[in-house]
VEXDREN-2710 file (C-alpha; in Angstrom, 1 decimal):
% VEXDREN-2710
k/r/px/py/pz
1/UNK/5.9/29.8/3.0
2/UNK/4.3/27.7/0.3
3/UNK/6.5/29.3/-2.4
4/UNK/9.6/28.5/-0.4
5/UNK/8.5/24.8/-0.2
6/UNK/8.0/24.9/-4.0
7/UNK/11.5/26.3/-4.5
8/UNK/12.9/23.7/-2.1
9/UNK/11.5/20.9/-4.4
10/UNK/12.7/22.8/-7.5
11/UNK/16.2/23.1/-6.0
12/UNK/16.2/19.3/-5.4
13/UNK/15.3/18.8/-9.1
14/UNK/18.2/21.0/-10.1
15/UNK/20.5/19.1/-7.8
16/UNK/19.5/15.9/-9.5
17/UNK/20.3/17.5/-12.9
18/UNK/23.8/18.6/-11.7
19/UNK/24.7/15.3/-10.1
20/UNK/23.6/13.3/-13.2
21/UNK/24.9/15.9/-15.7
22/UNK/21.6/15.8/-17.5
23/UNK/22.4/19.1/-19.2
24/UNK/26.1/18.9/-18.4
25/UNK/28.8/18.2/-17.7
26/UNK/28.9/21.2/-15.4
27/UNK/32.6/21.8/-14.9
28/UNK/33.2/25.4/-15.8
29/UNK/33.8/28.0/-13.2
30/UNK/30.4/29.8/-13.6
31/UNK/28.4/26.5/-13.1
32/UNK/30.6/25.6/-10.0
33/UNK/29.7/29.0/-8.5
34/UNK/26.0/28.5/-9.1
35/UNK/26.2/25.0/-7.6
36/UNK/27.9/26.4/-4.5
37/UNK/25.3/29.1/-4.1
38/UNK/22.4/26.7/-4.5
39/UNK/23.7/23.6/-2.7
40/UNK/26.2/25.0/-0.2
41/UNK/25.6/24.3/3.5
42/UNK/24.4/27.9/4.1
43/UNK/21.4/27.3/1.9
44/UNK/20.1/24.7/4.2
45/UNK/20.5/26.6/7.5
46/UNK/17.3/27.7/9.2
47/UNK/16.8/31.4/9.4
48/UNK/19.0/32.3/6.4
49/UNK/17.3/33.9/3.5
50/UNK/17.6/32.5/0.0
51/UNK/20.1/34.3/-2.1
52/UNK/18.1/36.7/-4.4
53/UNK/20.2/35.8/-7.4
54/UNK/19.6/32.1/-6.8
55/UNK/15.8/32.6/-6.4
56/UNK/15.7/34.6/-9.6
57/UNK/17.7/31.9/-11.4
58/UNK/15.5/29.1/-10.1
59/UNK/12.3/31.0/-11.2
60/UNK/13.5/31.4/-14.8
61/UNK/15.1/27.9/-15.5
62/UNK/12.9/25.3/-17.2
63/UNK/13.0/22.1/-15.1
64/UNK/9.8/20.6/-16.5
65/UNK/9.3/16.8/-16.4
66/UNK/8.9/16.9/-20.2
67/UNK/12.3/18.5/-20.8
68/UNK/14.1/16.2/-18.3
69/UNK/12.6/13.1/-19.8
70/UNK/13.4/14.0/-23.4
71/UNK/17.0/14.8/-22.4
72/UNK/17.2/11.4/-20.8
73/UNK/15.7/9.8/-24.0
74/UNK/18.3/11.6/-26.1
75/UNK/21.2/10.6/-23.9
76/UNK/20.2/7.0/-24.2
77/UNK/19.8/7.0/-28.0
78/UNK/23.1/8.9/-28.4
79/UNK/24.9/6.3/-26.2
80/UNK/25.6/8.6/-23.3
81/UNK/23.7/6.6/-20.7
82/UNK/24.0/3.0/-19.7
83/UNK/20.8/1.4/-21.0
84/UNK/18.9/-1.9/-20.3
85/UNK/16.1/-3.6/-22.2
86/UNK/13.2/-5.7/-20.8
87/UNK/12.3/-8.4/-23.2
88/UNK/10.0/-11.4/-22.9
89/UNK/11.6/-14.6/-21.7
90/UNK/11.9/-16.2/-25.1
91/UNK/12.5/-19.7/-23.7
92/UNK/8.9/-19.8/-22.6
93/UNK/7.4/-19.2/-26.0
94/UNK/8.0/-20.4/-29.6
95/UNK/6.9/-17.1/-31.2
96/UNK/7.4/-18.5/-34.6
97/UNK/5.3/-21.6/-34.2
98/UNK/6.0/-24.7/-36.2
99/UNK/5.8/-23.2/-39.6
100/UNK/8.2/-24.9/-42.0
101/UNK/9.0/-25.0/-45.7
102/UNK/7.2/-27.9/-47.2
103/UNK/10.0/-28.8/-49.6
104/UNK/13.0/-29.2/-47.3
105/UNK/11.5/-29.1/-43.8
106/UNK/13.4/-26.0/-42.7
107/UNK/11.9/-23.0/-41.1
108/UNK/10.4/-20.3/-43.3
109/UNK/12.3/-17.0/-43.0
110/UNK/10.0/-14.7/-41.0
111/UNK/10.1/-12.1/-38.3
112/UNK/8.1/-11.4/-35.1
113/UNK/7.6/-7.9/-33.5
114/UNK/8.1/-7.5/-29.8
115/UNK/7.4/-4.6/-27.4
116/UNK/10.3/-4.1/-25.0
117/UNK/10.7/-1.5/-22.2
118/UNK/13.9/0.5/-22.0
119/UNK/15.4/2.1/-18.9
120/UNK/18.7/3.9/-18.1
121/UNK/20.3/4.3/-14.8
122/UNK/19.4/8.0/-14.8
123/UNK/15.8/7.1/-15.3
124/UNK/15.8/4.8/-12.3
125/UNK/17.4/7.4/-10.2
126/UNK/14.9/10.1/-11.4
127/UNK/11.9/7.9/-10.7
128/UNK/13.3/7.0/-7.3
129/UNK/13.8/10.6/-6.5
130/UNK/10.3/11.6/-7.6
131/UNK/8.5/8.7/-6.0
132/UNK/10.3/9.4/-2.7
133/UNK/9.3/13.1/-2.9
134/UNK/5.6/12.0/-3.5
135/UNK/5.8/10.0/-0.3
136/UNK/7.3/12.8/1.8
137/UNK/4.6/13.1/4.5
138/UNK/6.6/15.6/6.6
139/UNK/6.0/18.3/4.1
140/UNK/2.7/18.3/2.3
141/UNK/3.6/21.2/0.0
142/UNK/6.9/19.6/-1.1
143/UNK/5.0/16.3/-1.7
144/UNK/2.3/18.1/-3.8
145/UNK/5.0/20.0/-5.8
146/UNK/6.5/16.6/-6.8
147/UNK/3.1/15.2/-7.7
148/UNK/2.3/18.2/-9.8
149/UNK/5.8/18.1/-11.5
150/UNK/5.9/14.5/-12.4
151/UNK/4.1/12.6/-15.2
152/UNK/4.5/9.0/-16.1
153/UNK/6.5/8.5/-19.3
154/UNK/7.1/5.7/-21.7
155/UNK/10.5/4.7/-23.3
156/UNK/10.2/1.5/-25.4
157/UNK/11.9/-0.3/-28.2
158/UNK/9.8/-2.1/-30.8
159/UNK/12.0/-5.0/-32.0
160/UNK/11.7/-7.0/-35.1
161/UNK/13.6/-10.3/-34.9
162/UNK/14.1/-13.3/-37.2
163/UNK/14.6/-16.8/-36.0
164/UNK/18.4/-16.7/-35.8
165/UNK/18.2/-13.5/-33.7
166/UNK/15.6/-15.2/-31.6
167/UNK/17.8/-18.2/-30.9
168/UNK/20.9/-15.9/-30.1
169/UNK/18.9/-13.8/-27.7
170/UNK/17.4/-16.9/-26.0
171/UNK/21.0/-18.2/-25.4
172/UNK/21.9/-15.0/-23.6
173/UNK/18.7/-15.1/-21.6
174/UNK/19.4/-18.6/-20.5
175/UNK/22.8/-17.6/-19.2
176/UNK/21.2/-14.7/-17.3
177/UNK/18.6/-16.9/-15.7
178/UNK/21.3/-19.3/-14.5
179/UNK/23.2/-16.3/-13.0
180/UNK/20.1/-15.0/-11.3
181/UNK/19.3/-18.2/-9.5
182/UNK/19.2/-17.7/-5.7
183/UNK/19.9/-13.9/-6.2
184/UNK/16.3/-12.6/-6.6
185/UNK/13.0/-13.0/-4.8
186/UNK/11.2/-16.3/-5.5
187/UNK/8.2/-14.5/-7.0
188/UNK/10.5/-13.4/-9.8
189/UNK/11.1/-17.0/-10.9
190/UNK/7.8/-16.8/-12.9
191/UNK/8.5/-13.4/-14.4
192/UNK/7.7/-13.3/-18.2
193/UNK/10.5/-10.9/-18.7
194/UNK/14.3/-10.8/-18.8
195/UNK/16.5/-7.7/-18.4
196/UNK/19.6/-7.4/-20.6
197/UNK/22.1/-4.6/-21.2
198/UNK/21.9/-2.9/-24.5
199/UNK/23.3/0.0/-26.5
200/UNK/22.3/2.0/-29.6
201/UNK/25.9/1.7/-30.8
202/UNK/25.4/-1.3/-33.1
203/UNK/29.1/-1.3/-34.0
204/UNK/29.9/-2.9/-30.6
205/UNK/31.8/-6.1/-30.8
206/UNK/29.9/-9.4/-30.1
207/UNK/26.6/-7.6/-29.7
208/UNK/23.3/-9.0/-31.1
209/UNK/22.0/-6.3/-33.5
210/UNK/18.2/-5.9/-33.5
211/UNK/16.1/-4.1/-36.1
212/UNK/13.4/-1.7/-34.7
213/UNK/12.5/1.7/-33.5
214/UNK/12.3/3.7/-30.2
215/UNK/8.9/4.8/-29.0
216/UNK/9.1/7.5/-26.4
217/UNK/6.6/9.8/-24.7
218/UNK/6.6/12.3/-21.9
219/UNK/3.7/14.3/-23.3
220/UNK/3.4/13.3/-26.9
221/UNK/4.3/10.1/-28.7
222/UNK/7.4/9.9/-31.0
223/UNK/8.7/7.0/-33.0
224/UNK/12.4/7.1/-34.0
225/UNK/13.8/4.6/-36.4
226/UNK/17.0/3.0/-35.0
227/UNK/18.6/-0.3/-34.3
228/UNK/19.8/-1.6/-31.0
229/UNK/22.5/-4.1/-29.9
230/UNK/22.1/-6.6/-27.0
231/UNK/25.2/-7.0/-24.8
232/UNK/25.9/-10.2/-23.1
233/UNK/26.5/-9.3/-19.4
234/UNK/25.5/-11.7/-16.7
235/UNK/26.5/-9.7/-13.7
236/UNK/25.0/-6.1/-13.8
237/UNK/21.4/-7.0/-14.5
238/UNK/21.0/-8.8/-11.2
239/UNK/21.7/-5.6/-9.2
240/UNK/19.7/-3.5/-11.7
241/UNK/16.7/-5.9/-11.4
242/UNK/16.7/-5.6/-7.6
243/UNK/16.6/-1.8/-7.9
244/UNK/13.8/-2.0/-10.4
245/UNK/11.8/-4.3/-8.2
246/UNK/12.2/-1.8/-5.3
247/UNK/11.5/1.3/-7.3
248/UNK/8.3/0.2/-9.0
249/UNK/6.8/-2.0/-6.3
250/UNK/3.1/-1.4/-5.8
251/UNK/1.5/-1.0/-2.4
252/UNK/-0.3/-4.2/-1.5
253/UNK/-3.3/-2.2/-0.2
254/UNK/-4.2/-1.4/-3.8
255/UNK/-5.3/-5.0/-4.3
256/UNK/-8.9/-5.3/-3.1
257/UNK/-11.2/-8.2/-2.5
258/UNK/-13.9/-8.6/-5.2
259/UNK/-16.8/-7.1/-3.2
260/UNK/-14.8/-3.9/-2.3
261/UNK/-13.5/-3.6/-5.9
262/UNK/-16.9/-3.8/-7.5
263/UNK/-18.4/-1.5/-4.9
264/UNK/-15.8/1.2/-5.7
265/UNK/-16.4/0.7/-9.5
266/UNK/-20.1/1.2/-8.9
267/UNK/-19.5/4.3/-6.9
268/UNK/-17.4/5.8/-9.7
269/UNK/-19.8/4.9/-12.5
270/UNK/-22.7/6.3/-10.5
271/UNK/-26.4/5.6/-11.0
272/UNK/-26.3/6.4/-14.7
273/UNK/-27.3/4.5/-17.7
274/UNK/-25.1/4.3/-20.8
275/UNK/-26.4/6.3/-23.8
276/UNK/-23.6/5.8/-26.3
277/UNK/-20.3/3.9/-26.6
278/UNK/-17.5/5.2/-28.8
279/UNK/-15.0/2.6/-30.1
280/UNK/-12.1/4.6/-31.3
281/UNK/-10.0/4.1/-34.4
282/UNK/-6.4/3.8/-33.1
283/UNK/-5.0/0.9/-35.0
284/UNK/-4.1/-2.3/-33.1
285/UNK/-5.1/-0.9/-29.7
286/UNK/-8.2/-0.6/-27.6
287/UNK/-9.9/2.7/-26.5
288/UNK/-13.5/2.7/-25.6
289/UNK/-15.6/5.5/-23.9
290/UNK/-19.0/4.8/-22.5
291/UNK/-21.1/8.0/-22.3
292/UNK/-23.8/8.5/-19.7
293/UNK/-26.0/11.4/-18.8
294/UNK/-23.3/13.1/-16.8
295/UNK/-19.9/12.1/-18.1
296/UNK/-18.9/8.4/-18.7
297/UNK/-15.9/6.2/-18.2
298/UNK/-13.0/4.7/-20.3
299/UNK/-12.7/1.0/-20.8
300/UNK/-9.0/1.0/-21.8
301/UNK/-7.2/4.0/-23.2
302/UNK/-4.8/2.4/-25.7
303/UNK/-2.9/3.2/-28.8
304/UNK/-1.5/1.6/-31.9
305/UNK/1.8/0.8/-30.1
306/UNK/3.5/-1.6/-32.5
307/UNK/4.2/-1.1/-36.2
308/UNK/6.5/-3.3/-38.2
309/UNK/9.8/-1.4/-37.9
310/UNK/10.3/-1.8/-41.7
311/UNK/7.3/0.4/-42.2
312/UNK/8.5/3.3/-40.1
313/UNK/9.9/6.3/-42.1
314/UNK/10.9/9.8/-41.2
315/UNK/8.3/12.5/-41.3
316/UNK/5.2/10.3/-41.4
317/UNK/2.6/10.3/-38.6
318/UNK/1.6/7.0/-37.1
319/UNK/-0.1/8.4/-34.1
320/UNK/-3.8/8.7/-35.1
321/UNK/-3.4/12.3/-33.8
322/UNK/-6.9/13.4/-34.8
323/UNK/-8.4/10.5/-32.9
324/UNK/-6.3/11.2/-29.8
325/UNK/-7.4/14.8/-29.8
326/UNK/-11.0/13.7/-29.7
327/UNK/-10.3/11.0/-27.0
328/UNK/-8.9/13.5/-24.6
329/UNK/-11.9/15.8/-24.8
330/UNK/-13.9/13.2/-22.9
331/UNK/-14.5/13.8/-19.2
332/UNK/-14.3/10.4/-17.5
333/UNK/-15.5/9.6/-14.0
334/UNK/-13.0/6.7/-13.9
335/UNK/-10.9/4.3/-15.9
336/UNK/-11.4/0.5/-16.2
337/UNK/-8.5/-1.3/-17.8
338/UNK/-9.0/-4.8/-19.3
339/UNK/-5.2/-5.4/-18.5
340/UNK/-1.9/-3.6/-18.6
341/UNK/-0.6/-4.3/-22.1
342/UNK/0.7/-1.1/-23.7
343/UNK/-1.8/-1.2/-26.6
344/UNK/-4.5/-0.8/-24.0
345/UNK/-2.9/2.0/-21.9
346/UNK/-0.5/4.0/-24.0
347/UNK/-3.0/6.6/-25.1
348/UNK/-2.7/8.1/-21.6
349/UNK/0.6/9.6/-22.8
350/UNK/-1.2/12.4/-24.5
351/UNK/-4.0/12.6/-21.9
352/UNK/-4.9/15.7/-19.8
353/UNK/-3.1/15.8/-16.4
354/UNK/-6.4/15.6/-14.6
355/UNK/-6.9/12.0/-15.9
356/UNK/-4.5/10.9/-13.3
357/UNK/-6.8/12.4/-10.6
358/UNK/-9.5/9.9/-11.5
359/UNK/-9.7/6.4/-10.0
360/UNK/-8.3/3.6/-12.1
361/UNK/-9.5/0.0/-11.8
362/UNK/-7.6/-2.9/-13.3
363/UNK/-6.4/-6.5/-12.7
364/UNK/-3.2/-7.0/-10.6
365/UNK/-0.2/-5.7/-12.6
366/UNK/2.4/-7.9/-11.0
367/UNK/3.7/-9.2/-14.4
368/UNK/3.3/-5.9/-16.4
369/UNK/6.2/-4.4/-18.3
370/UNK/8.2/-1.5/-16.8
371/UNK/6.4/1.2/-18.7
372/UNK/3.0/0.0/-17.4
373/UNK/4.4/-0.3/-13.8
374/UNK/5.6/3.3/-13.9
375/UNK/2.1/4.4/-14.6
376/UNK/0.7/2.1/-11.9
377/UNK/3.2/3.3/-9.4
378/UNK/2.3/7.0/-10.0
379/UNK/-1.4/6.2/-9.7
380/UNK/-0.7/4.2/-6.5
381/UNK/1.2/7.2/-4.9
382/UNK/-1.8/9.5/-5.8
383/UNK/-4.1/6.9/-4.2
384/UNK/-6.1/6.4/-7.4
385/UNK/-5.1/2.8/-8.2
386/UNK/-7.4/-0.1/-7.3
387/UNK/-6.5/-3.7/-8.4
388/UNK/-8.5/-6.9/-8.4
389/UNK/-6.8/-10.2/-7.6
390/UNK/-5.5/-12.6/-10.2
391/UNK/-5.0/-16.0/-8.6
392/UNK/-2.1/-16.9/-10.9
393/UNK/0.1/-14.6/-8.8
394/UNK/0.0/-17.0/-5.9
395/UNK/1.1/-20.5/-7.0
396/UNK/0.0/-22.0/-3.7
397/UNK/-3.7/-21.2/-4.4
398/UNK/-5.3/-24.0/-6.5
399/UNK/-7.8/-21.7/-7.9
400/UNK/-8.6/-20.3/-11.4
401/UNK/-9.0/-16.5/-11.8
402/UNK/-12.0/-16.9/-14.1
403/UNK/-15.1/-15.6/-12.3
404/UNK/-17.7/-12.9/-12.0
405/UNK/-16.0/-10.2/-10.0
406/UNK/-18.2/-9.5/-7.0
407/UNK/-21.9/-8.9/-7.7
408/UNK/-23.6/-7.3/-10.6
409/UNK/-23.9/-3.5/-10.5
410/UNK/-27.5/-2.5/-10.9
411/UNK/-28.6/1.0/-12.1
412/UNK/-32.0/1.8/-10.6
413/UNK/-34.8/4.2/-11.3
414/UNK/-36.9/6.3/-9.1
415/UNK/-39.2/3.4/-8.3
416/UNK/-36.2/1.2/-7.5
417/UNK/-36.7/-0.6/-10.8
418/UNK/-33.5/-1.9/-12.5
419/UNK/-32.7/0.2/-15.6
420/UNK/-29.4/-1.4/-16.5
421/UNK/-26.9/-3.9/-15.2
422/UNK/-23.1/-4.2/-15.4
423/UNK/-21.3/-7.5/-14.9
424/UNK/-17.5/-7.5/-14.7
425/UNK/-15.9/-10.9/-15.3
426/UNK/-12.3/-12.0/-15.1
427/UNK/-10.9/-14.7/-17.4
428/UNK/-8.5/-17.5/-16.6
429/UNK/-5.5/-19.1/-18.4
430/UNK/-6.5/-21.0/-21.6
431/UNK/-4.3/-23.0/-24.0
432/UNK/-5.2/-20.8/-27.0
433/UNK/-3.3/-17.8/-25.6
434/UNK/0.1/-18.0/-24.0
435/UNK/-0.4/-14.7/-22.2
436/UNK/-1.6/-14.7/-18.6
437/UNK/-2.4/-11.0/-18.6
438/UNK/-4.6/-11.4/-21.7
439/UNK/-6.5/-14.4/-20.3
440/UNK/-6.9/-12.8/-16.9
441/UNK/-8.3/-9.5/-18.1
442/UNK/-11.5/-7.8/-17.2
443/UNK/-14.6/-8.2/-19.4
444/UNK/-17.5/-5.8/-19.1
445/UNK/-21.1/-6.9/-20.0
446/UNK/-23.7/-4.1/-20.0
447/UNK/-27.4/-4.8/-20.3
448/UNK/-29.9/-2.0/-20.6
449/UNK/-33.7/-1.9/-19.8
450/UNK/-34.5/-3.1/-23.3
451/UNK/-32.3/-6.2/-22.7
452/UNK/-29.8/-5.0/-25.3
453/UNK/-26.4/-6.5/-24.4
454/UNK/-23.0/-4.9/-25.1
455/UNK/-20.0/-7.2/-24.4
456/UNK/-16.5/-5.5/-24.2
457/UNK/-13.8/-8.2/-24.0
458/UNK/-10.3/-6.6/-24.0
459/UNK/-8.0/-9.5/-24.9
460/UNK/-9.8/-12.2/-23.0
461/UNK/-10.4/-15.2/-25.3
462/UNK/-13.8/-16.9/-25.6
463/UNK/-12.8/-20.0/-23.7
464/UNK/-11.6/-18.0/-20.7
465/UNK/-14.8/-16.0/-20.8
466/UNK/-16.9/-19.1/-21.0
467/UNK/-15.2/-20.6/-17.9
468/UNK/-16.0/-17.4/-16.0
469/UNK/-19.6/-17.6/-17.1
470/UNK/-19.8/-21.3/-16.3
471/UNK/-18.5/-20.6/-12.7
472/UNK/-21.4/-18.1/-12.3
473/UNK/-24.0/-20.4/-13.9
474/UNK/-24.4/-18.1/-16.8
475/UNK/-24.9/-19.5/-20.4
476/UNK/-22.0/-19.9/-22.7
477/UNK/-21.3/-17.2/-25.2
478/UNK/-22.7/-19.2/-28.1
479/UNK/-26.0/-19.5/-26.2
480/UNK/-26.1/-15.8/-25.1
481/UNK/-27.9/-13.0/-26.8
482/UNK/-25.4/-10.3/-27.5
483/UNK/-26.4/-7.2/-29.6
484/UNK/-22.9/-5.6/-29.7
485/UNK/-19.6/-7.3/-29.4
486/UNK/-16.2/-5.5/-29.1
487/UNK/-14.1/-8.4/-30.3
488/UNK/-11.2/-9.7/-28.2
489/UNK/-7.5/-9.5/-29.0
490/UNK/-7.9/-7.4/-32.2
491/UNK/-9.6/-10.3/-33.9
492/UNK/-6.6/-12.6/-33.8
493/UNK/-6.5/-16.4/-34.0
494/UNK/-5.5/-16.8/-30.4
495/UNK/-9.1/-16.6/-29.1
496/UNK/-10.8/-20.0/-29.6
497/UNK/-13.3/-18.2/-31.9
498/UNK/-15.1/-21.5/-32.6
499/UNK/-16.8/-21.0/-29.2
500/UNK/-18.9/-18.2/-30.7
501/UNK/-21.2/-20.7/-32.4
502/UNK/-22.8/-23.7/-30.9
503/UNK/-21.9/-26.5/-33.3
504/UNK/-24.6/-28.8/-31.9
505/UNK/-27.4/-26.3/-32.5
506/UNK/-29.3/-25.3/-35.6
507/UNK/-30.1/-21.9/-34.3
508/UNK/-27.5/-19.1/-34.0
509/UNK/-28.0/-16.2/-31.6
510/UNK/-28.0/-13.2/-34.0
511/UNK/-26.7/-9.8/-32.9
512/UNK/-26.3/-6.4/-34.5
513/UNK/-22.6/-5.5/-34.8
514/UNK/-19.2/-6.8/-33.9
515/UNK/-16.3/-4.3/-33.8
516/UNK/-12.7/-5.4/-34.2
517/UNK/-10.1/-2.9/-33.0
518/UNK/-7.3/-3.4/-35.5
519/UNK/-5.5/-2.1/-38.6
520/UNK/-7.4/-4.4/-41.0
521/UNK/-4.4/-6.5/-42.1
522/UNK/-5.5/-10.2/-42.3
523/UNK/-2.0/-11.2/-43.4
524/UNK/-0.8/-10.1/-40.0
525/UNK/-3.7/-11.8/-38.1
526/UNK/-5.4/-8.4/-37.6
527/UNK/-8.0/-9.7/-38.0
528/UNK/-7.7/-13.4/-38.5
529/UNK/-9.8/-14.3/-41.6
530/UNK/-11.4/-17.4/-40.0
531/UNK/-12.2/-15.4/-36.9
532/UNK/-14.0/-12.8/-38.9
533/UNK/-15.9/-15.3/-40.9
534/UNK/-17.1/-16.9/-37.7
535/UNK/-18.2/-13.5/-36.3
536/UNK/-20.1/-12.9/-39.6
537/UNK/-22.4/-15.9/-38.7
538/UNK/-23.8/-13.8/-35.9
539/UNK/-23.1/-10.1/-36.6
540/UNK/-22.4/-7.5/-39.1
541/UNK/-18.6/-7.0/-38.7
542/UNK/-16.5/-3.9/-39.0
543/UNK/-12.9/-3.1/-38.1
544/UNK/-12.0/0.3/-36.6
545/UNK/-9.8/0.9/-39.7
546/UNK/-12.9/0.6/-41.9
547/UNK/-14.6/3.5/-40.1
548/UNK/-15.4/6.1/-42.7
549/UNK/-12.8/8.8/-43.3
550/UNK/-13.5/11.9/-41.2
551/UNK/-14.9/9.8/-38.3
552/UNK/-12.6/8.8/-35.5
553/UNK/-14.9/6.2/-33.8
554/UNK/-17.7/3.8/-34.4
555/UNK/-20.6/4.8/-32.1
556/UNK/-23.0/2.3/-30.5
557/UNK/-26.2/4.0/-29.6
558/UNK/-28.4/2.2/-27.0
END
């Protein structure tokens, strides 16, 4: 009986392929015969045996998630599928700042790099079909077949835009915002993203051509150098956005109160002290694994998601493949995400399937990009997603997110003595960083029995962290003893790094080592030179890119 249920799911996958012409179009006589044999009414009647030929055919055909996804990727890039791009609302940010040419007062010609999620109508239908199958409570075997088949995938465009392109796209976005008024739920008013129609056919008339590359993954990560054209269409995206909101909506029960959230984190970590911490070399991304006596846990599982498109060339690897091979050999008890930006989660694209069977803990992902929400939705359906509240989501609450989350997690010995302590903080919005998800990320402070402190900050700036500490009556970071610091936001300038040192004190709290997860390009603010020099007042400083050749991580031994 179980095999029949499995074939029933496989048959539905095949039907999806036929309907959407994923490998089609299927219009020849032989395919029409097969379609009739598989999907004719007689195949659904109780008591009628499956046709032996159809069973045999279903057994041999490759209907893997990987193959389906890559065919959908290919159709999009080849212009065979209607495609949409999710881009930041550019009217909210001046990504170029106020940098001007000193001689004539005009803007200096420069570019900014943006991560954008892509989706086609086929992808939305595919995800809808899979998520519905995973919720199919009337047939547990059918549901499990869908969970086993599906794997979250990423389909993104890394765009490089100059100021003129920025202004042109912003004009299109403003028109879309006007068209969407009174058409979408009120909570979408504050969305940091805008959906626009696009095509990889850059010869289209009146399109805005954008330089960049596609980054796609269904089991490995590929970067394809290509350009894209933004199409001005003020009607279709409204309907599309409604469907996306419905498809990737997360169950509200995932969002826990602080005490329950921290209790579940403690249960997953177990009563184990941390022995070593590996900070992996993956470019401008964060991936950290804390080893204990049994297994350990990930704090972010990111990846170098954004290169400058001008630096992408065929045949060259940008994937830190040796590092990723070492990362996935770890056996985590759980995952703790600082936040949902792709450079903190994209490494899961090459992870073992059983990683999705672990519990994942993270801040609320209400304003995450589509690629991140697809991962969150899958974890939600598997009942392995647990979110902590961010107060910025509810504008009626006059409350900052910055706080200690719940109570400290104490690791105790046989005599009930405290061997180590975890504190999880959440930051709050600060002026130095325009990103709410960055500011409202999770910070982990770990203190062992020798009072050595490791501070892992994700992208939370120092001001946001100080506010969280202040609200818990903890000393500010400049007045706190920290032996090991994993530096926030890849060492960028948007961190209020002056908070590291108390300007009114002659004494500086010296530590051992500060590690910056970045590609070591000061000209691109990775790291910011002034930030690094401030760190050097307290720590020896190393970037992950400076890790010696042959090593894939910098190990902290406690």
